[in-house]
ROVO-586148 format. One record per residue (C-alpha): residue in one letter; x, y negated, z negated. Coordinates in pm, whole numbers, plus 50000, padded with zeros to 5 digits. Example, Ala and Ser with C-alpha at 12.3 -4.5 7.8 and 13.67 -1.06 7.14 Angstrom:
REM ROVO-586148
A512305045049220/S513675010649286/
***
This chain:
REM ROVO-586148
M500005000050000/L502784975949912/N504464982650247/F501244970850415/L500664940550192/I504234927950195/K504044923650572/R500924901750539/P502294873050327/I499594847950424/A496794871750321/V498564878849990/L499224841949918/M495644831850008/S494244859349784/F496294847749489/L495494811349567/G491804820549554/L492264837149215/I494164806549090/I491364783149204/L488774805349037/G490824805448717/I491094767348718/V487354763548779/V486504788848507/L488794770348265/Q486474740348289/I483344759848193/L484704787147964/P483514782447602/I486244769247373/S485654778647010/L487614781246692/L486724818146658/P484974844246873/E481194846146859/V481184874746610/P478064880746400/I479144882746038/P477124911145880/Q475854889545597/I472414876045514/S471614854445214/V468244847645052/Q467924814444869/I465304809544599/D464244775044472/A462314773144144/P463064738843994/N461204744043666/S462494779043582/S465194788343333/T467954812643426/R466504842343237/E462924835143344/L463914832843710/E465934865143694/N463124884543528/T460214871743738/V461724865944083/T465334875944148/R465144911244010/T461894918244195/L463304905544525/R466644923144479/N464964956844418/Q462744951644721/L465674942544947/L467574974044845/Q465324991845095/V466694972645395/G468484995245643/N472304996145685/L472744976945359/K476334979845237/D476164958844923/I473834934444751/R474554909644475/S472704880344326/V473584849244129/T470784833243928/R471014799643761/S468564774643618/G466234763843899/S467714784644182/A469094818444280/T470894833544578/I470884869844688/Y473844879744909/M473424910045136/D476374926545313/F475704950645599/D477844976245778/F479764959546058/G478064965046391/T474594962046240/N472244941546456/T471834912246217/D468974898246424/L466904929146346/S468094929145985/F467054892745958/I463534902246071/E463454931945832/V464524910545535/N461734885745609/E459234914245635/K460344928145298/I459884893645141/D456414889945292/Q455414924045156/I456224914044800/T454974877944805/T451844886844606/Y454034898944316/L455894865844293/P454694834344109/K452164814944318/S453974781844263/L457204795844409/K458214783344754/R458874810645007/P462534821644977/R464754810245265/V466614836845464/I469924826045624/K471934846745871/A475694840945883/N477844837246192/A481564830746246/T480734799546446/D478324786546179/I481214771445987/P481134733346035/V483534719846294/F484064688846083/Y482444665945827/L481434629845891/S481244606645590/I479284573945608/F479344547045344/P478644509345333/R481394484645273/Q479384470044983/A477094494644809/D474284491844557/Q471284513544482/Q468994497044733/T471674499044999/Q472034536244927/L468294540944986/Q468464521345311/L471554540945420/S469784573845345/E466824564045558/F469134551745836/T471074584345844/R467844604645851/A465894584746109/V468694572046336/L472144586946288/K471164623746253/R469114622146571/R471854604846769/I474384631546672/E471984660046750/Q471394645047097/L474944655047194/P474584686147415/Q477434704547236/V475884700346888/A473654728246755/F472774715146411/V473604686246181/D473254691245806/R473214663245548/S474064658445181/G474604630044935/F471504610545038/A469014593944804/E465284599744829/A462724572844754/E459864574944508/I457194551644377/S457434550443999/I454504537643793/I455554529143437/P452614520243214/R452884490142984/Q452234508542662/A450904478742463/I448254470942726/F447414507742767/Q446834512242397/S444764480442365/L442544491142656/H442484527642539/L443784539242876/Q445264573442950/E447604585143224/R444664604543365/D442884571843444/L445744560843668/E445794594443842/L442044592143919/A442414556344048/L445214566544282/Q443254596244412/A440194574744477/N442214549444676/N444404573844867/I441994594145081/N441474598645451/L437884605245555/G438804612545916/N437004599546229/I433324596346323/L432264596246689/V429644569046752/K427724564847081/D426714530047198/G424784533347522/Q427114546147785/Y430144540947562/Q431414560247266/Y433864550746991/N435934566946718/I435434549846384/R438084555946117/F437764549845745/L441064536245621/S441584542145252/E445214553345245/L448084538745050/K450864528145288/T453124504845089/K454144496544733/E451974465444750/D448934487044829/I449484505444501/E450004473444305/N446744459144439/I444574488744340/Y441544476644137/L440374493543818/N437154487343622/I438074489843255/G435294482643007/G433494460443257/R436624440243341/I438464442443674/F442214447443662/Q444814452543930/L447264480843872/K450224457043868/E448684439843562/I448764470843344/A451784489343485/T455084482943659/V455314497044013/Q458824503144148/L460224516344474/R463404533244359/A465664562644425/Q464584595544278/E466614608443988/R469794621544147/R470674658244101/G473784654744312/K476094629344474/Y478824628244733/L481934606644706/Y484434598744979/D487624584744829/G485654577544513/K482914557944693/P479264569544712/A478644581945065/I476474604545279/V478114633845454/F477134652445771/S478344687545852/V478414692346230/R477994726846389/K478494732746758/Q476594753347013/A477994788647050/D478704784247423/A479984748447403/Q483584737647443/L485044725647116/F487174698547275/A484194686547478/L482284682747151/K485184663946993/K485444640747294/S481704633547301/F481644628246926/D484604604246937/E482824583947203/L479654583246992/L481704573146689/M483204543746876/A479714532046973/L478444535846616/R481344516146472/K480624488646722/D476854488446658/Y477104490646277/P480244471946167/Q478944470745806/L479364508545778/E482444530545753/F482614563645947/R485304588745845/I485974624245975/S487404651045745/N487944689045738/D488434689346115/Q488664726446199/S489354719146566/Q492944710646469/L493624747946422/L492594754946781/E494604725346904/V497684738346723/S497164773046874/I496984758347223/N500134738347153/N501834770447036/L500794787647358/Q502204758947562/T505394759347356/S505804796947399/L505084793447769/Y507614765747820/Y510314781747607/G509594816247751/A509974803448107/F513014782748012/F514794811347833/A513884835548112/F515374811248365/I518574806848161/I518974844248088/M518364854548449/F520664827248573/L523424839048339/F522934874948452/F522514868448825/W524104834348888/E521404824549140/W518234803349141/K515684824349334/A514884850349068/P514494824648785/L512274803449011/L510004832949083/I509754840548708/G508734804348653/L505954808448910/A504804842748792/I503994832748431/P501504804248495/I499894823348784/A499354853948561/L497964831448285/V495444814648517/I494324848748651/S493974860248288/I491604831148222/F489444843448511/G489534877948350/F488274862048025/Y485264848848214/L484454882648368/L484674900248031/G482794873547835/I485754862947620/S485944826847501/I489074806347448/N489664807947073/V492434811946818/I492364850046840/S492344853047221/L495034826247249/S497264845447006/G496904875047244/L498044853347534/V500994840547329/L502104876747287/G501314883647651/V503724856747774/G506744877347670/L505304908747829/M504564889848152/I508204879648172/D509314915748112/N507354929748407/S508654903048643/I512274907748531/I512154945548574/V510684943548927/I513114916749044/E516114934648890/N515234967349059/I514724950549397/R518124934049361/Q519734967749290/Y518334982449611/S519374951449800/A522884955249660/K522994990149813/G522654974450156/L518964980850226/A517014956750440/T515024930150259/T511594945750324/E512784980750238/A514514968549921/C511364950549807/V509104980449873/Q511365007349725/G512434985749431/A508864977649331/N507515012749397/E510225029049187/V509315009948870/I505565005848911/R504775039848754/P506825033948436/L505514998148427/I501915010248438/S502785035748172/S504365008147960/A501264986448005/L499015015347906/T501105022647598/T500974985947496/C497204985247546/S496815018147360/V498515001847064/F496094972647060/L492824989647141/P492635008746808/L492514974646634/V488864971846734/F488125002046512/L489024982746198/S486024981245969/G484384948245893/I484884914846053/A488614920846122/G487834946646391/G485284923846555/L487654894346563/F490674913246695/Y488654927646980/D489364894747157/Q493094898347096/A493174934047228/V491214924547539/S493274893047603/I496554912547591/T495104939347819/V493934913048068/A497294894848052/L499214927348113/G496944936548404/A497384902348561/S501154902948517/L501364937748673/V499434926248981/V501634895349011/A504864914748956/Y504004943249194/I502354924049482/L503134886949468/L506774887449359/P508014912349624/T506104892749890/L507694859749784/L511104875849740/R510904889550096/Q510154854550228/L512984839050029/G515374867450112/T517294890149877/K520834885949998/T522834901049716/K526464910549705/K526664947449791/Q528844954349495/E528454929949210/D531384926748974/N529804945048680/T532584970648638/F533874955648315/K530404953548157/Q529504988448272/N532775002448136/I532064987447794/H528575002447791/T529785036147919/K532555038347660/S530205028647377/V527715055447486/D530565080647505/I531515072347144/V527915077847030/L527725111047218/R531095122347083/Y530105115246720/K526465122746778/W525785139546443/I527315110546250/F525255084946444/L522155106546415/L522655106946037/L523105068946039/F519845063946232/V518005087345993/L519455070245685/F518525036045823/T514945047345883/A514685063745539/S516175033445359/V513055013545445/Y511475030145140/F513245005544908/P511994972345059/I508494987445089/Q508444992044709/K509404955644651/I507574937144927/K504244921844823/Q500984933344983/E498074910045058/S495194907545303/F496284875145468/P499534855445478/K499944825745249/L499694793845451/S501024760245341/R498214735445294/N498134697745270/A494964699145063/L493684713444737/F490294727344645/L489214719144290/K486044733844140/I485034720643798/D482424733843560/W482514708743273/N480864734743045/E478794706842892/G475214696242956/I476174663343122/N474094645243382/V475084635543734/E476184600343638/E478564612543367/N479834639143605/S480464612143866/Q482274589443619/R484624617543516/V485394625743878/E486034589143963/K488424586743668/L490244618143788/L490554604744144/D491774571044021/K494494587343810/F495954606944103/S495134582144382/D498814575144454/Q499324611844553/L496224614644773/N495474604945129/S491744610445092/S489254630544891/N485774645344925/A483734651444609/F480474671044596/I479064662544253/G476164682644114/E473714699344348/E474374698444722/Q471554690044963/F472754709745266/L470094732645411/L472704758745509/L474404764745179/N476274796445083/E476734788344717/E474524768244484/Q475994743244239/S474654730043908/I474364693843800/N477354696743568/E479634711343836/T481804694944101/K483684705644413/L486644684344517/Y488684685144838/L491964666844775/F494074658545081/V497654651344975/K500174629745157/S502564658745221/S502374696545180/K505504695044960/S503654675744690/T500744700444676/K502294722544407/Q503294692644194/L499804677944216/Q498384711944121/K500534712443805/N499594676543715/I495864683043749/T496144714643539/K497904695243261/Y495294667443283/F492414691443221/Q494244709642943/K494644676342765/E491414657742847/F488824685442900/P490094718242751/E486564733142748/A486074728743123/N486324758743355/V488614747943638/T489464766143960/L492364750044145/A493754764844465/P494954754944813/L492074744745037/K490464774145215/N490534774445593/I488204792945827/F490164825745791/D489884824245412/E486114819545447/I485764849645675/F488234873645514/G487204864445160/A490694853845054/N489204834144763/K488174865244570/A489824873544240/P492384902044249/L490384921343989/V486794917643869/A485344938643585/H481554943443594/L480254949843242/Q476774964943209/S474714974642910/A474345012242865/K471045007942680/N468944983042882/I468844965243215/E469804930643089/T473274915343064/P474914920742724/S474714889442509/I477734868242422/Q477364877342054/A477354914642133/L480464911542351/T482494890942104/P484404921741963/F485284932342318/F486584897342401/Q488674897442082/K490314930342185/L491234915442522/Q492774884942352/E494724906542107/A496114926442403/N497264893442563/I494974898842863/A494194865043019/F490564860443123/Q488014832643141/L484964833642919/P481664833343111/A480104798943156/Q477394789542908/E474874761342890/E472724746242618/Q469024751042683/F466134733242509/Y462884751042433/I459704731542349/K457084751542162/I453514738542124/L452304742641766/K448904756941852/E447484755241500/K448224717841471/A446984711241823/L443644727341731/R443524708641402/Y444094675041573/K441834685141865/V444464679242131/D444214698742457/Y447254718742562/Q446994703642911/A447154668542763/I450374677842582/Y451804693042900/N450874662143107/K452434639242848/L455684659042853/Q455744657043234/T455284619243214/L458054615542956/F460504634343178/N459364616743499/Q457914648943640/N454234638643657/N453484636144030/L450314616544108/G450284619444486/V452094609244804/L452494575444971/K452184581145347/S454314553145486/T455004547345853/N457784572845896/Q458064592345571/Y456154605945274/I457164590844940/P456084608144615/I454284587644349/T455284596043991/L454094584843652/G457034579743422/T458644561543132/Q461784541943069/T464964562643048/A465894573842696/S467284604042513/I465074634542473/Y464884629342097/Q463814592742131/L461184601242390/L459604628442177/Q459874607741858/N457964577641995/A455464594642227/Q451774596942148/V448964616642306/Y445184611842306/N442984638142145/Q439404647242234/K438094618242022/N440214593742225/K442544587641930/L446344587241950/V448264615141782/P452114615141751/L453494640841991/K456234651241748/N453584665841517/L452354689541789/I455584704441922/E458794720341801/L462124714741977/N464834741441962/S468084746942150/L470394776542208/K473364785942424/D472964812242690/Y474614823743012/K474714797043278/Y474634823643552/L473244858543564/T474904881343818/A473634914743941/G474364941244203/K472954974044327/T473004989143979/G471454959043804/E472654930043591/S476304927643492/L478704903543331/D481574896743571/L485024889943424/S487724878343667/F491434885343617/E494254867843802/R496334899243852/Y495814936443903/S497634965243741/K496755001243666/N497604995043302/L495114966143288/T492194986543419/N493085015143182/K493044991542881/I489684976542979/Q488215011443023/Q489635021442685/F488064991442507/V484704997942674/H484845034942580/E485655026442217/D482615003742196/G480265028642359/N477535003042436/Y478714993342783/I479865007443114/V482374990743344/N483024990843719/F485814973243907/S486054954144232/G488214926144370/Q490584915344643/F493184941444547/F490884970444636/E489864953944963/N493544948545049/Q494264985244987/I491384996045212/L492504972245486/I496134983745474/K495085020445480/E492915013645782/L495784995745956/M498075025145886/L495435048046036/V495275024946339/L499055027546372/A498865065546358/I496115065946624/A498185042146838/I501225065246818/L499035095146909/L497725076347212/L501305067347303/Y502205104047299/L499235114047516/I499965087047777/L503685095047788/A503015132247812/A500815125348112/Q503495103648273/F506515126248212/E504555158648257/S506295170547944/L505405178047584/I508925171147453/Q510115139647630/P507335117447484/L508795125347142/I512125110847256/V510435077847341/I508275077247028/M511355081746808/T512095044946874/V508885035446688/P510005044846332/L513335027846398/G511524996746518/L509184997746217/A512174999945985/G513714969546155/A510434950546127/I510044957945754/F513664948545677/C513214915745867/L509984907845679/Y511664915845347/W514784894945413/M512724865245534/G510474865345226/Q507324876145410/T504644900145287/I502824930745418/N499524916245539/L497034918745821/V499104896946055/S502484913345984/I501014948446027/I499484937746358/G502974925346446/M504344960146372/I501624975446588/V502454950946867/M506154958646832/S505444996046855/G503874990747195/I506684968347318/V509674987647183/V508805019247376/N508785000947711/D512575000347742/A512795036547632/I510215046547898/L512275030148173/K515455046248042/V514015081448016/D512325078248357/M515615068548521/M517545096448343/N514965121248471/R515385108648828/L519175109748819/S519375143448637/K517805159748945/K520825149249154/H523665147448902/D524955164348589/L523595153948248/I526425130048144/T526465112948484/A522675108848472/I522845093348124/H525595068848224/G523935060848557/A520595053348392/G522315032148129/N524245011748386/R521155006448604/R518844996848319/I521114978348075/R520564944248232/A516794948148250/I516654960647889/L518814932147759/M517004905547962/T513504916647862/S514424920147495/I516284887147476/T513554867547657/T510794882947442/I512704874947122/L513584839747236/A509954833147336/L508954840446974/V511784820946810/P510064786646849/I507164799346636/L509584805146346/F510584768446345/S507204753246427/K504974737146169/G501234737546134/L498604763146055/G498704780646392/A502484786046377/E502434797846014/L499654821946098/Q501804838646363/Q505164837846181/P504744871746003/L503864887046340/A506884870546505/Y509284882846233/A507924918246265/V508274918246644/I511754902646641/G513104926246374/G511634956546549/L512854946046894/I516444940646778/V516604975646632/G514504989946918/T516854975747182/I519854992147012/A517865024446994/S517035022747367/L520685017647456/Y522215044147228/F519715064747029/I517585075247329/P520585087647536/M521885106647232/I518555124447166/Y518085130947539/Y521565146447552/L520955168247244/I517665181547375/K518855187647729/R522145203347622/N521145224147321/G517515232247394/N516105262847562/E515535251447918/K512485273547953/I510845255747660/L512115221147737/E511475222948110/H508725199648227/V505295214848192/R503695213048534/
***
C-alpha cells in the first residue's frame, strides 16, 4: 500500500490537508471544559424545617426518609447530617449507575412517603451531582458605600437585573446567589396605645386580611360591548398598609397612628463578605457543551459593560477554576515546543542535517490537529484530563517519527534508491511500531476499569493517548516517507559511526562475558526497591502547593450572625497584610445548589495569600490566634480545595470512628460517652469533641393557663410576635412578594419574656412569665447517621493499626457501644490495590499482544522483563525526589510500562530478523548497532519533553510532576535495560535453552 501511496504525493498531501482543515474547524466548536462530562454517582436530598430542633427533625423526618431511601436500587452508601432547622441526606451509588433514573426513583420514594411526614414540611429537594456542576468562578458585587437600605436595593438589583443579564449568556447554564438581603414589612405595635385601646395582635391581623383581598373580575355587558370590572383591594406599598383604617370603639384610626410600619431587611441568617465588606456573590455554572474560554470571554465583555453602566458598584471575580485549564493548555504548548526543539537538536546532533528535524517539526502539530478531529468523532471534549493525555502523546509522536526516519536513512545508506529506501524502511518498522502502539494502549485502557469517578475521568486520558498514537502512526507511516521522498534521502553510504558502534559492541561483549554477574546486579537492583516502598508515603492524590487557605470555624457558642460577622472582620483585619483577598460565608448560605449546610454560628473563609511560600506561616499564625482568643472554637484550617479535591474527596479525615449505641437506635449522649473520651485523652489520642449547642425549651404551664383562662393559641401567637415570627400576610408589590410580620423591638430573650403580657378570655392582660417555663440544655449540634442508623463520628488526623486496636479495646471494655471505621486511609488502600490490579492486567495484555506479534510464548517474557526494572527506576526516582505513591504517580508507572517496552520490542524484532541470516552473537551486535541511535534518540527526546514540567509552576504542572518523575526514572533504567539487559537475556535463552521448546510457536 505504501508503495502505491508514496508515488501519489499530491493525493497524500491533499488528504492530510483535508484532515488538518477538519481538525482546525473542529477545534472551534469542540467543547472546552475543566473536566469531562462525567456523571458523579451522588444524589443529595435537602430538608428544610426552620422551626424544628435537631433531635425532633431526626426523629420525625430524617430517619423516616433515610429508611425509605435505603430501598433505592444500586445504592452504595447513604449518610445523613441533621442540624437545627435543616438536614441533608447524601446517597452514593455504584459508578456507572444511570443517575437520571436514580434521580427519578429517589423522587418517587419521597412522594410515596409524603403522607408520613409533617404537613407543614416543604417537599425535600433532590439534587443530582455532576463533575461540571462545580462553579467556574464566583462574582462578588458590593457598593462603594454601603448601608442597610443600600444592601436591600443591591439585593433587588442583583435579582431583577444582574442575574438575568448573566443567564442570558449562551454559555451559562445556571447562576446561583448568596449574601442577599430580603425585604419585609414589620408592624411594631405601640404598646401604650394598644393597652389603652384594649387592642390585641389579632385585631391587626384581621384588619390586614380585610384590606388585602382580590375578588377577581366580573364580566359586564353594556349593549354590544362587554367589560371586565376588577375590585382592587390589595396592599401594594408600605403606604397602603399605613393608611389602613380601623374602627376602634366607634373611633376611626389609621394603622400608622397605633403602630410603626417599617420596610426593612429580614433578620439575617447569613452574610457574605468580600475583603471584609458586605457583598452579594454569584456562582456561575456553564453549559455542558459550551467552551470554557468562550464563556470567560463573553463574561469579561459583560463585566466591562456592567462596570461602565454601574460605576457605583464593584465587581470582583474569585475562585476562577478556568485557570487550571489554561495552565494545562500552556503545559501542552510548552511540552510541544520543547519536544519539537529537543527532537530537532537531538536529531541534528545525530545526523548533522536539517531535513529529518524539519520533518519531525511538521509531524507533531499535524498529528495533534488530526487527534483533535479524533476527539470530535469519539465525543471527547478538551479538558484537563484529555490534555494530559496529549501531553504524554507528544513524546510518543516524536518516537514514531524518529524510528521511521532513522530506518529509512539506514536503507538509503545501503545505496537503495530513494523510493525503495522509503518503502522498505517504513515497512520494516511498521509492524513493531503497531505492536508498540498496541502495548501502550493496552497499558492505558485498563485505567477505565478503576472503580468510582477515577475510572470515568481517566477514560478521556486513555482515549486521547490512543487517538494521538493512531494519528502519529498514520503520519509517520504515510506522510513522512512521502515528504522524505520529495525532499530526497541522500545519505552517505557509510556514515562514520565505527567508533560509536565499537564502544557499544565492546560494552555488550563485557555484559555477555560476565552475564551472571550483571544478571545478579539487575535482580538485586529490582529487589532493592522493597526498601523505598516501605518508606515512601501513600496518598490518593499528590499534595499541590496552594496560594489560598480554607478556614472553617464553628465558634461553639450560640452567637448570632452579627457577632459572627464582627469576629470574622476582626480576624481579617488582623491578617490583612498577608492577604490579597478573602471570601467569607458567614452563617447560613443562600445558594440553591448547596452540598453542605451551615449554621448561624459557623463561617467558611477562603483566604488568598500574596505568595504560596507564606501559606504555611499564615496557617501557623491563625492557629495560634484561635488558641489564644477562642480556644473553645472548632477550627478546620487547610489549603484551599481545588476541583480534584472536591471530586476525589481529598478533604476526608484519615480515620473516622463511628460510635453507635448497642442498646437503642439513638446516638449515645455526651454524658454517657464521657468515660470513653477520658480513656482516649489518657492514651494521648488526639481527637476533637463533637460540636454542641445550647438549646432553649419553653414549656407552657397548662394548670396556670387554665387558671388564668388564657388560650394556648394566644400564648403561641404572643411568642411568635416576640421573636418576630408572626406572619400576617404578603404584600404583593409590582415585582416581588414581601412578607408582613408583626414584631417587637429587639431585646434579649429574658427581657422579652419578662415584660410581655397576653390577653385572657376576659380581655385582661396576664404576664406571660407566669404562664411559661424557660429551660436550656446542651445537646449535639449535628446528628449523623448511615445505613446502620445514628452514630457519633470522631475524626482522627492520622491512621495506625495501633490506634484502631486501642479504640476497639476501649469500646469493648465499656460494652455499651459498637464501633466501625472509615476514612481516607481505607479509600487510599482500595484505590492503590485497584491500580496494582490495573498494572497486572496491563502486563498480561502486553504479554498477549507481544506473543501474537513474535509468534512465541517465550520472547514476550524477554520484553516484559524491562517492566520491573523500569518500575524500580520509577520508584527510586519518586523516593529521591520526595514524591509519594499516589494516583498520578502510579498512572505514571503504568504509562512508563507501556513506553519502556517499545525499545525492547524493536530490539528483539531486529535480533529475530538478523538471527535468521547470521549467528547469535552477530545478530545481537547487528541489532544493537542498527537500533542504538533510535533507542537513544526516542528515550532522550521523551525525557527532555517531560523535563520542563519538573521546573514549571502552577497547578497543572504540579499535578503532572509525579507522573513525569515516574516516567523519567523508569525510562532511564529502561533504556539501559534495552541496550544491555535484553541482549543478555536473549543470548541466555537462545544459547542455553532447548531449541524445540524455545522455537517460535507457529
